[in-house]
BABA-146832 format. One record per residue (C-alpha): residue in three letters; x, y, z; residue number from 1. Coordinates in steps of 0.02 Angstrom, whole numbers. Layout:
BEGIN
+------+--------+--------+--------+------+
: resn :      X :      Y :      Z : resi :
+------+--------+--------+--------+------+
:  ala :      X :      Y :      Z :  NUM :
...
+------+--------+--------+--------+------+
! end
This chain:
BEGIN
+------+--------+--------+--------+------+
: resn :      X :      Y :      Z : resi :
+------+--------+--------+--------+------+
:  unk :   2548 :  -2831 :  -3142 :    1 :
:  unk :   2700 :  -2917 :  -3217 :    2 :
:  unk :   2802 :  -2811 :  -3337 :    3 :
:  unk :   2776 :  -2939 :  -3477 :    4 :
:  unk :   2587 :  -2906 :  -3467 :    5 :
:  unk :   2606 :  -2726 :  -3525 :    6 :
:  unk :   2543 :  -2713 :  -3704 :    7 :
:  unk :   2541 :  -2582 :  -3841 :    8 :
:  unk :   2432 :  -2434 :  -3795 :    9 :
:  unk :   2451 :  -2458 :  -3607 :   10 :
:  unk :   2471 :  -2300 :  -3503 :   11 :
:  unk :   2614 :  -2312 :  -3378 :   12 :
:  unk :   2693 :  -2204 :  -3243 :   13 :
:  unk :   2881 :  -2187 :  -3241 :   14 :
:  unk :   3000 :  -2179 :  -3093 :   15 :
:  unk :   3026 :  -1991 :  -3120 :   16 :
:  unk :   2838 :  -1955 :  -3108 :   17 :
:  unk :   2803 :  -1935 :  -3293 :   18 :
:  unk :   2676 :  -2038 :  -3388 :   19 :
:  unk :   2696 :  -2129 :  -3552 :   20 :
:  unk :   2601 :  -2235 :  -3678 :   21 :
:  unk :   2684 :  -2396 :  -3738 :   22 :
:  unk :   2705 :  -2393 :  -3927 :   23 :
:  unk :   2769 :  -2569 :  -3963 :   24 :
:  unk :   2707 :  -2743 :  -3924 :   25 :
:  unk :   2872 :  -2820 :  -3869 :   26 :
:  unk :   2840 :  -2909 :  -3706 :   27 :
:  unk :   3014 :  -2978 :  -3672 :   28 :
:  unk :   3173 :  -2881 :  -3653 :   29 :
:  unk :   3237 :  -2734 :  -3554 :   30 :
:  unk :   3175 :  -2586 :  -3656 :   31 :
:  unk :   3009 :  -2531 :  -3731 :   32 :
:  unk :   2964 :  -2397 :  -3857 :   33 :
:  unk :   2855 :  -2265 :  -3776 :   34 :
:  unk :   2780 :  -2093 :  -3804 :   35 :
:  unk :   2834 :  -2000 :  -3647 :   36 :
:  unk :   2737 :  -1850 :  -3582 :   37 :
:  unk :   2862 :  -1746 :  -3485 :   38 :
:  unk :   2935 :  -1574 :  -3510 :   39 :
:  unk :   2911 :  -1615 :  -3695 :   40 :
:  unk :   2817 :  -1757 :  -3780 :   41 :
:  unk :   2942 :  -1875 :  -3859 :   42 :
:  unk :   2947 :  -2052 :  -3924 :   43 :
:  unk :   3095 :  -2160 :  -3877 :   44 :
:  unk :   3158 :  -2313 :  -3786 :   45 :
:  unk :   3134 :  -2328 :  -3598 :   46 :
:  unk :   3196 :  -2460 :  -3478 :   47 :
:  unk :   3059 :  -2575 :  -3414 :   48 :
:  unk :   3126 :  -2553 :  -3238 :   49 :
:  unk :   3087 :  -2366 :  -3250 :   50 :
:  unk :   2901 :  -2410 :  -3259 :   51 :
:  unk :   2829 :  -2410 :  -3083 :   52 :
:  unk :   2644 :  -2433 :  -3121 :   53 :
:  unk :   2529 :  -2470 :  -3266 :   54 :
:  unk :   2346 :  -2432 :  -3290 :   55 :
:  unk :   2237 :  -2587 :  -3303 :   56 :
:  unk :   2140 :  -2562 :  -3465 :   57 :
:  unk :   1990 :  -2659 :  -3398 :   58 :
:  unk :   1967 :  -2575 :  -3229 :   59 :
:  unk :   2058 :  -2410 :  -3255 :   60 :
:  unk :   2152 :  -2438 :  -3090 :   61 :
:  unk :   2339 :  -2410 :  -3076 :   62 :
:  unk :   2436 :  -2568 :  -3031 :   63 :
:  unk :   2615 :  -2583 :  -2970 :   64 :
:  unk :   2731 :  -2667 :  -3095 :   65 :
:  unk :   2835 :  -2819 :  -3048 :   66 :
:  unk :   2993 :  -2860 :  -3146 :   67 :
:  unk :   3067 :  -3024 :  -3204 :   68 :
:  unk :   3228 :  -3082 :  -3124 :   69 :
:  unk :   3325 :  -3044 :  -3284 :   70 :
:  unk :   3258 :  -2865 :  -3283 :   71 :
:  unk :   3309 :  -2844 :  -3101 :   72 :
:  unk :   3483 :  -2910 :  -3140 :   73 :
:  unk :   3500 :  -2792 :  -3288 :   74 :
:  unk :   3451 :  -2644 :  -3179 :   75 :
:  unk :   3580 :  -2694 :  -3048 :   76 :
:  unk :   3717 :  -2702 :  -3181 :   77 :
:  unk :   3669 :  -2529 :  -3248 :   78 :
:  unk :   3671 :  -2455 :  -3073 :   79 :
:  unk :   3840 :  -2536 :  -3035 :   80 :
:  unk :   3909 :  -2458 :  -3195 :   81 :
:  unk :   3842 :  -2287 :  -3143 :   82 :
:  unk :   3696 :  -2272 :  -3263 :   83 :
+------+--------+--------+--------+------+
! end
């Protein structure tokens, strides 16, 4: 699944093992608004590149997320800066 195919209401798994539900319908960009279920349940912005898989709403199966080249470049710049 391409990261731009993730829509509002989609359940996703994050790189740290937590799950989240996408709360916005922005398909382009580097961040998404999500309700994250971790130690606490919080709503906030997450980087798209922290999403590793998304649940297909038609089949219920988890699919690995692929990123756009711009998202990959943004992640590389954040890592180079120490974030």
